[in-house]
Residue, then its C-alpha position, 0 to 999 in steps of 0.5 A: x500500500x502506498x503512503x502518499x497524500x496528506x500527512x493524516x492520510x499517510x499516517x492512517x494508511x501506514x497504521x492500517x498496514x501495521x494493524x494487519x500484523x496486529x490482527x494475528x491476535x498478539x496483545x498488540x492488537x488492541x493498540x490498533x484501536x488507538x492507532x487507527x482510532x478516529x477512522x473506526x466507523x461504519x455508516x450502518x452500525x453503532x460506533x465501535x467506541x459506544x452504543x445506545x441500548x435501552x435508553x442509555x449510552x454505553x462506553x468505556x471510561x476511566x473513573x476513580x480506581x476502576x481503570x478503563x471500564x464499562x460506563x453508561x449515561x441516560x443523558x443526565x450528569x447524575x445518570x452518568x456512572x460506572x455500569x460494571x467493573x468487568x475486569x476487577x483488579x489492576x487490569x482494565x477491561x477497555x470495552x470496545x466493538x459494541x453491537x446490538x444483536x437479538x435484544x442484547x448488547x455485545x461488546x469485547x472486553x479484556x479480563x485477567x482470566x480470559x484475555x480479550x473476548x466476547x461479552x454481552x449485557x441485557x442492560x443489567x449488571x447481573x446480566x453483563x457477562x462473558x459470552x464466549x471464551x473462544x481462545x483458552x487462556x489469558x490472551x484472548x481471541x480479540x474478536x471485532x468487526x461484529x456485523x449482523x446479517x439476518x439472524x446471525x452476527x459475523x465477526x473476526x476472531x483469532x484461533x490458535x490453529x486457524x489464525x485470525x478468521x471469520x466467525x459467526x454466532x446465532x446468539x448462543x454459545x453452541x452456535x458461536x463458531x469458526x465460519x470460514x478459514x479463508x487463509x487455511x492453516x495457521x495464517x491469518x486472513x484478517x477479515x476487517x471492515x465487515x459492512x452489510x450490503x443488502x443480503x450480503x456482507x462485504x469485507x477485506x481479507x487475505x487468502x494468502x494468494x491475493x493479498x488484502x482484497x475485497x471479499x463478500x459473503x451471503x452467509x454460506x460458505x460457498x457464497x463466501x468468496x473473493x469479490x475482486x482482486x483490485x490490485x492483481x497478484x499478491x499485493x494488497x489493495x487494502x479496501x477500507x472505510x466501507x460506507x453504504x450509500x443507496x445500493x452501493x458501498x463507497x470505499x478507499x482502495x489502492x490498485x497500484x496504478x492510481x494509488x489510494x483512490x475512491x472506489x464503489x461496489x454494488x456487490x458484483x465484480x463488474x460493479x466494483x470500480x474506481x469512481x474517480x481519480x481525485x489526485x491524478x497519478x499514482x500518489x492517491x487522494x486517500x478518501x476517508x470518513x464517508x458520511x451520508x447527508x441527504x442524497x450526498x456523501x461527504x468525505x475527506x480527500x487529498x489533492x495537491x492544490x488544496x491539501x486534505x479537505x472536505x469533498x462531496x459526491x452524489x455517487x457519480x464521477x461528475x458529482x464528486x468534487x471539492x466541497x470546501x477548502x477549510x484551510x485555504x491553499x495547500x495546508x490540510x484542514x484534515x476533516x475527520x469523524x464526520x457524523x450526522x445528527x438531524x440534517x447536519x454533519x459534525x466533524x473536526x477540522x483545522x482551519x489554520x487558525x483555531x487548531x482541530x476544533x468542532x465544525x458543522x455543515x448543513x450541506x451548503x458552503x455558507x452553512x459549513x463553519x466552526x461550531x465552537x472553539x473549545x480550546x482557544x489557542x490550541x486544539x481540542x481534537x474533538x473525536x469519537x462522535x456518537x449520536x444519542x437521542x437528539x444530541x451528539x456526544x464526543x471526547x474533547x480536551x479543553x486544556x483544563x479537563x483533558x479528554x472528557x465527555x462533551x455534548x452538543x445539540x448543534x448550537x454553540x451554547x449547547x456545546x459544552x462539557x457534559x461530565x468530568x468523569x476523571x478529574x485526574x486525566x483523560x477519561x472517555x472512549x479509552x478502549x484500546 
């Protein structure tokens, strides 16, 4: 995979390659969460860092002596508290990859006896427990990318004799098992980015012959196959940032000819193609953070004249263009974390004057603006935006409280510190 384009794009592209090595199930796998951090989003699923379930928002946070554990909020300061100390003692559970399935909330957590495994909660402390110990011992199987398809949930996990492969569960321990050993033997196929498209799931995987390429499954072993070898041969196109838009998925991939560029698939080999070569040549534009707003999709992309900026597409080559050069000229504004709330998108960007702060767009250039300069004179680095009710929760550092839980209702006045969970340091979204 190439490492050209914007500074942020280069860093995340390199991080993605490093995290494929992490996928082997080594303890370092969790570090991938921190490395990729901001880019771990799917348009049709709950944020890996948090999820709304039964009138509460669940997330990982540091608070008191419990370490990074499972917290919940009902949207009030009084109702924001430690939900369960999953890993008692010196080990943090660092809950992550939340996914609702069959009336329960599944997530991964670390435990001194089991390592990182699959957990579940029914919204009660007593009903929050280990769901399946897929790898005996204290290291864990490091499950992730949980995605529902029909009455089952697919995910990736590590097995001692099979490596990191594609797994499935019907919601029972007995029905939780290895689904497909895509890269036979001890080697990993490293399935990632599992995203539902119609009655199938599209993802990236490495079968040991084609590198990390575009795969698809319809829920049967026979229907689990390579969709397209975008970078032909043993090299990897590394498809990622899958986002559903209508009946297609938008994503980033590197075909080795044009670099990391803007691709689209309808789930067929013929319908999988480059939508636009945004940065002509072999360097790539590194499109990422796709977010749907109405009949368009906004995303970040790089080209030399404007840097890494905010782009928009209506799903056509002609309708894919620079939307706003937030940091005028060559410097990057590096917009990230685009998340919809109502009829607007919220994201972080650096306009060259205020640092990385909270921005908003209503889909018009005039309505694309700085919402609040949370940390005057520096960067608040607002991140991990999660919808809950009619507000958006996120982590930000105002220079006084470190990374804490913030909230916005879409107004400057309504953008404020929600809870100072850990007065001694950073608190929220500590997963990974």
